[in-house]
C-alpha positions in Angstrom: 155.0 108.7 184.4 156.1 109.0 180.8 159.2 111.1 180.3 158.2 114.4 178.9 160.3 116.2 176.3 161.2 119.8 176.6 158.7 122.2 175.2 159.3 125.6 174.0 155.8 127.0 173.7 155.4 129.2 176.7 156.2 132.4 174.7 159.6 133.4 176.0 163.0 132.1 177.0 162.4 132.5 180.7 158.9 131.0 180.6 160.2 128.0 178.6 162.9 127.7 181.3 160.4 127.6 184.1 158.5 124.9 182.1 161.3 122.5 182.7 159.4 121.4 185.7 156.2 119.7 184.5 153.0 119.4 186.4 154.2 121.6 189.3 151.1 121.6 191.4 150.0 118.0 190.9 153.0 115.6 190.3 156.1 117.7 189.7 158.6 116.2 187.3 162.0 118.0 186.9 163.4 117.7 183.4 166.8 119.2 184.3 168.7 116.8 186.6 172.1 116.8 185.0 174.5 118.9 182.9 173.5 116.8 179.9 169.8 117.8 180.5 170.7 121.5 180.7 172.8 121.3 177.5 169.9 119.5 175.7 167.4 122.2 176.8 169.8 125.0 176.0 170.6 123.8 172.5 166.9 124.3 171.5 165.8 127.1 173.8 167.2 130.1 171.8 168.9 130.2 168.3 171.9 131.9 169.9 172.4 128.9 172.2 172.5 126.4 169.3 176.1 127.3 168.5 177.3 127.8 172.0 180.7 126.2 172.5 180.3 123.3 174.9 181.6 121.9 177.2 182.0 124.3 180.1 181.3 123.8 183.8 177.6 123.7 184.6 176.2 124.2 188.1 172.8 122.3 188.0 172.1 123.7 191.5 172.4 127.3 190.2 170.2 126.4 187.3 167.5 125.2 189.6 167.9 128.1 192.0 167.4 130.6 189.2 164.5 128.7 187.7 162.7 128.6 191.0 163.3 132.3 191.7 161.8 133.1 188.3 158.9 130.8 188.9 158.0 132.2 192.3 158.3 135.8 191.0 156.1 135.0 188.0 153.5 133.4 190.3 153.5 136.4 192.6 152.9 138.7 189.6 150.1 136.6 188.3 148.4 136.6 191.6 149.0 140.4 191.9 151.2 140.1 194.9 154.8 141.5 195.2 157.5 139.0 194.4 159.9 138.3 197.3 162.9 140.6 197.4 165.3 137.5 197.5 163.8 136.2 194.3 164.2 139.5 192.5 167.7 140.0 193.9 168.8 136.6 192.5 167.3 137.3 189.1 168.9 140.7 189.0 172.3 139.3 190.1 172.2 136.6 187.4 171.1 139.2 184.7 174.3 141.3 185.0 176.7 138.6 183.8 178.5 139.1 180.5 176.6 138.4 177.3 177.5 135.7 174.8 179.7 137.1 172.1 179.9 135.8 168.5 183.1 134.5 167.0 183.7 133.1 163.5 185.4 129.7 162.9 185.4 128.0 159.5 182.4 130.1 158.3 180.3 129.2 161.4 179.3 131.7 164.0 179.8 130.4 167.6 178.8 132.1 170.8 180.8 132.1 174.0 182.2 134.4 176.7 184.7 134.2 179.4 182.0 132.5 181.5 179.6 131.0 179.1 177.4 129.2 181.7 176.7 132.4 183.6 176.2 134.3 180.3 173.4 131.8 179.5 171.8 132.3 182.9 172.2 136.0 182.4 170.2 135.9 179.1 167.5 133.8 180.9 167.4 136.2 183.8 167.2 139.2 181.5 164.2 137.7 179.7 162.6 137.0 183.1 163.0 140.7 184.0 161.2 141.6 180.8 158.4 139.1 181.6 158.0 140.6 185.1 157.9 144.2 183.9 154.6 145.8 184.6 153.1 145.8 181.1 154.5 142.4 180.1 153.2 140.9 183.3 149.6 141.6 182.2 150.0 139.0 179.5 151.1 136.2 181.9 148.7 133.3 182.4 148.9 129.9 184.1 147.2 126.9 182.3 144.6 125.4 184.6 145.4 121.9 183.4 149.2 121.6 183.2 150.2 124.7 185.2 152.5 126.0 182.5 153.0 129.7 182.8 152.7 131.2 179.4 152.5 134.6 177.6 149.1 135.3 176.2 149.8 137.0 172.9 146.2 136.5 171.6 144.5 139.6 170.2 141.6 139.5 172.7 144.0 138.6 175.6 141.6 135.9 176.9 143.6 132.8 176.4 143.0 130.2 179.1 145.1 127.2 178.2 148.8 126.7 177.2 147.6 125.3 173.8 144.2 125.2 172.3 144.9 123.2 169.2 146.8 120.2 170.5 147.3 120.6 174.2 145.2 121.3 177.3 142.7 123.4 175.5 141.9 120.7 173.0 141.6 118.1 175.8 139.1 120.4 177.6 137.1 120.8 174.4 137.0 117.0 174.0 135.8 116.6 177.7 133.0 119.2 177.2 131.9 117.5 173.9 131.9 114.0 175.6 130.0 115.4 178.6 127.3 116.9 176.3 127.0 113.6 174.3 126.6 111.6 177.6 123.7 113.7 178.8 
């Protein structure tokens, strides 16, 4: 399998975080397997994270645990079933950590806190809570091709694929077109 780069097209920080496991239902591929992977994802995930002061201790196990709790809770909401209490408890627990605070050094704004790693997880968990909230959850979709969970911000609220122009939606259109030509 070709190594997939991080994508930031799901519509929110938490949804992009969940998307760090590609092809979950068919051939899962985890894109965060080391501290370096998490730092790489973090640098581009949110403008605040770009100027986070690294290094700091990163618990990749905690990263994956939060990511999977968010994923399972999102799937439950999409299928209109209640999320497991244990998943919500973990998300809530992570969300209460201190926020990143700005500081100025040589004209550049940096972000850090007493516990920068947990502050980053806190921001992700807080965004997950916003995604799971009743009205926001109505916009959640799962792409039938790549299984990406994304936020449907289209006006008619009828988006099917993660991306219509260059991704799964375009490939589906090409398949339909070829099937019509072949008949």
